[in-house]
N, C-alpha and C positions, 0 to 999 in steps of 0.2 A: 183848059181844064188842068188843075194840078191836083194831086192826091189829097192836100190838104182841103182845097176847095170842095172837092167831091165828098169827103168825109164830113165836112161841116154842112152840106146841103142834106146829105142823107139823113144826118144826126138831127138837124132841125126839124125836117118833116115826121121822122119817127116819133120824137118827143111830143109833139102836137098831136099825133094819133095815138100814143100810148103813154100817157102821163104817169110818172112813177116808175117806170121801167129804165134800167139803166142798159145801156148798149156799148159794146167795145169793138174796135174796128183793127184787124190785124190781118196777117197773111200766114199760111201754114208754117214755113219755116220760122218766120218771126215768132208766131205763137208758141212754138215748140221751145225756141231759144229763151223767151222770157219765163216760160213755166220752169225751164231747167235753172235759170237764174234765181227766181223768186220763189219756186216750190208752189205757185198757185197759177191755174189756169187763166190766160190771157191778162196775166199779171206783169205789165211793165215796171211798175213800181209797186211795192207792197209794204204796208205798216202791218207787222205782226205783234199782236198783244198777248205776251206769254203771262200767265197767272195760275193761281190755285183754284180759282172759281169761274166756271164758263159764263154765268150769268153776269158776274162783274166784268169779265173780260169783254162781253157782247156789249156791255153799257158801255164801256170806255170805247171800243171800237166804234160804236156810233156816234159817240160825242167827237171823235177824231174825224168822222166823215162828215159831220156837220161843220166842223172847221175847214176841212178841205174843201168843201163847197162854195166857201167864201174868200177863198185865196185865188189872186188872179193868175190865169196861166193853168190852173188844175181842172181837168175835166176826168170823165169816165170814173166817178168816184162810185165805189160798190163794196159793201160790207157782205162778206161770205158768212152767213148765219150758221150757227152751229146746232142752237135750241130751235124748237119748233116740231119736234116729232112726237106725236101723241102715243103716249104709254099707258098700259094697264099696270098698276103695281100691286102685287099681293103681298102684303107683310103679315107673317103669322103673329098670332097673339099667343105667346108661349104659355102664359098663366090660363087663359080660357081653353086651350088646347089640351093643357094637362089635366084637366078636370074631367076630361072625355077620354083620357087615356092615350092621347095623341101627342106627337111631338112635331117640330118643324118640317122634318124630313116627310112625315106622311102628308103634311099640306102641300110640300113641294111636288111629291109623287102624284097627287091627285089633280094637281094644276097642270102638270105636263101632260099626263094622260088624257085629261077632259078637253084641255083647251090646245095643247100644242100637238098631241098625238103621241102614241106609243107603238113600237114595234112590236108585234105579237108572235109572228112566225114569218117563214120565207115561202115565197111563191116561186116554184120552178117551172121555166119554159125552156126546155132543151137542156143546153148548156149554160144558161143565164138564170139567174136568181134575182128576186126582187123582194124587198121588205114589205109585209103588209102592216100598214099603219092603221091603228083604230083611234078615232076620237068620238066626243059627242056631236051629235047633229048641229047645225048652225043655230038654231032656234035657243038652245041651250046655253050659248055661249057668245051670243052676237052683240050683248051690251053688259055694262057693269052689273045692272040688277039681275040678268040672267046668270051670272057669273057668281054674284053672292049667292044663288038659290042651287048651286051645284052641291049634291049631297056627298057627304063624306062618311064612309063606313068607320064606325068605333069598334074597339076590342070586344065590347059587350054584345054586338050583334046589331045594334041600332045604327043610325046615321043622323048626322047633325048638317046644317047648312053651312056652306064655307063662309059666308058672312059671320058666323057667329064665333068662329075661332080664327079668323084673319081679317085684315083690313084691306078691302078692295077698293081702289079708287083710280079714276084717270087722272094723270099728270102730263106735264109736258117735259120732254127729254130731249137728248142730243140727237141729231139725224144725222151729223156728219162732224167728226172730231179730227182737225188738223195736227199733226204732231211734228216737231222739230227739236232737236237736241234733248230728246227723251223728256219733252214738256208739251203741253197742250197749248195751242194758241188759236185766236182769232183774228183772220186775215182781213185788212182792208185795201183793197185794189184802187190805184189811182194813175192818171197819166198827166204828163205836163206838155203843154202845146203853146206856141206863141211866146215862149218865155224860156231862159236858161234854166236847167233842171237845179243847179247848185242853188241859187237864190231863192226858187220856189220851195225847195225843200227846207232850207234854212229859215224862211219865213213860217213855214208850217210847223216846224220843230219849236220856234220860239212861241208862237200862238199856243201849241200843245203844253209846253211847259208852263205858261202862265196861266192856262184856263183849266188844266186837268191835273188835279193830285192823285198820283198813282198810288194804290195801297201797298203794304209791305209784301214783299215778294212778286210783284208785278213789274214787268219791264218792257220796253218797246225795242223793236229790232226793224231798222230801215233796209231794205234788200232790192234786189232788181237792178234797175239801170242805175239808180243812186249809189247802191252799194258797190257796184262795179266801178263807177266813176270814182269814188272814195278810195277804192283800193288801187286804181290807176294813178290817182293823185299822190298816193304815198310811194308808188314804185317810181313815178316821176321825180318825186323829191329826193330820191337817191340817184336815179340815173343822170338828171341834168347837171347837177354838181359834179358828178365823177366825168362826165363827156367833157364839160369844160375845162377841168383840171387836166383830163388826157390831151386836150387841143392845146391847151397852154404849155404842156411839156413838150409836146412835139414841135410847135412853134420856138420855143426856147432852143431846143436841140438843133433846129434848122437854122437858126439866126445867130445863136449863141450871144444874144443880146436881151435882157429882159425889157429894156426900152421898146425894141422892135417888137417883140411879143406883145407887149401891152397895147402899142398902137394897132396891131392886127386885131387883137381881141376887143378893141374898140368898136370894130365894124358891127360886132353882135348887138349891142344895145340898138343901134339904128336899124338894123334888119328886123328886130323885134318891134320897134314902133311901126314900121310900115306894116307888120302883120296885124298888129293890134288895130290899127287905123282901118285896115280892111275888112276885119270883123265888124267893127262899129259901123261902117258904112254900109256894108251889105245886111246889117241886123242879123248876123249869124252867131248863135251862141257858142261860148267856148266849150269844147269837147276834147275827148282823148284825141281824136282825129286831129283836131287843130294843135293840140300839144305836140303830135309828132311832125306836125308841119313847122312848127317853131324849131324843133331839133334839126329839121332839114335844112332852113335857111342858115343855121349856124356854117355849115359847109360852104354855101354859097357865098356867105358873108367873108369867111376867111380866105378862100381863093381869089376872090375879087381883091382883098388886101395884098396878098401876097403878089399878084401880077404887077401892081403899082409900087408897093414898097420895095421889092426886091430891084426893080429897075432902076428907081431913084438912088439905091445904094450903089448900084453898079456905076451909073453916071457919076457919081459922089467920089467913089474910088479911082475912078479914071482921071480925076483932077479937076473936075467942074466944081465950081462954088456951090452951097448948100441951096440957095435959091435957084440958081441956074438949073441945078439938077431936079428939084422939085418941079419947077415950071415945064422943063423939057420932058421929064417922065410924065407927068399929067397930061401933056400935049400928045406924046408919042403912043401912050398906053390907052388913050381914050377909046379909041375903038375896040381893043380887046376887053377891056373891063365892062364896056357897055354891052357888049355881045354876050358875055360870060353871064350878066345878071339877066338880060333880056331873053335870052334862050330858055333858061330855066323857067322863068315866068310865063313866057308865051307857050311853051309846051305843055304846061298844065292848064292853058285856058280853056279846052275843050272839057275838061273834067270840072272845072268851077261852074261852067254854064250847063252842065247836064242836069236833066231832070227825070232821067230813066232809072231803072232798078239798081239800087245800090249807090245812087247819087248822094243819099243823106250822109253816107260815109266818107266818100271821097272829097265832096265840095269844101268841107271845112279845111282840110289839109291842102287843097289846091288854093284856096282863096288866101290862106295865110302866105304860102309860099310866093304867090303872084304879089301880093302887097309887100312882102319883104323884099322881093326882087326890084320892085319899083323904088322902093326907098333907098337900097343899096345903089341902083343906078343914077338917082339923082343926088340924094344927100351926101353920100360918101364922096362924090367928086369935090365937094366944098370942104368937107370935114377932114378928109385924111390928109391932104397936102398942109392944111394948116397945123393939124396935129403933129405931122412929122417936122414942120419948120420949128414949132414951139419947143418942142421936147428936145430936139437936137441943138438948138440954139440954147436953151437952159443948160443942158449936158455940156456943150462946149464950152460956154463961159465958166461953168463950175471947174472943168478941167485945167483951163487957162489959169484961173484963180489958185488952183491946188498947185500947179507947176511952178507960178510965180512964188508962192509961199516957200515951197522946198528949195528954190533957187536963193531966196533971201537967207533961210536957214543956213 
């Protein structure tokens, strides 16, 4: 039994017993982290509908929820309703009230005193004091008709029913208002299971753009895990190129040869190929953890290349022919380079096979590193010697041609 299968079994049973109810499955720490990221309770991913009118925002949120329910991999869709709170609205009729010598303040005062209650004195008990609140008995304020019959005293000494000087009616108002960036919004919660988050949300956003016309002043904000993924991708888009440039600079400083530095950097694409294939074979979605794994295998690939490349040049400098140096280097350094790659991969095998708490974070990284290590151990044994031969042979022929040209001149 895994967590995914357990959640699926519980969800199927609950949905059959309680149709129309949305359930979410989380853990204490996970739930708190999700709320901190999205601003919504139990919201791993949230679409926030910002707008000027709550009724319009909630209608758009319901439409988005309907789209989410028809996208593969999206589950736990739920709209946090803002409207639905019964309200009693008392709106003074200024013209009618003025005929009786009353103003809107008089109407508000009688409504507050009769329905809400008004403090008239203080009750003392030792060193403690309590406000004594007086209001009308329940039968005189329990429904709209009773409120319309509340008597309001006039300056002339008479009284008039509240319904004659104010509009009293029941309406539906906001029960809870979410706010962010000094604006009101209606959140839509959803989760993504059995599919990578990036493609699922991209499909949802495309369907929303095609099927919903947002009024002026209304905007959508995608937060939660997806928002963090986008932020991480932006950071990685900066970090990875800088890392590669730094590695390239260090290699050039160590070898004093642009060609040798490029030969060593050529190991990186092969390592990444193995990481990508490992994710595909294990059906593991790409994540930030997997991205960190790709950065990790850069170092493994470079170290593997240094072991072989430097030894080939050592043999070459000792007077051996280029082909003989490559063959001897590949033969003598076979065990060392294989151990370098395999130890890194096998060391993370327990993390890749783990299903315990925290495995969802460490497994993508371990899978990428293992796939990259296997690719380095197998493919680079064929690729790097050939690349060394071709580049140095081409450069050697070019140098001979240049020297011949100079001598002729």
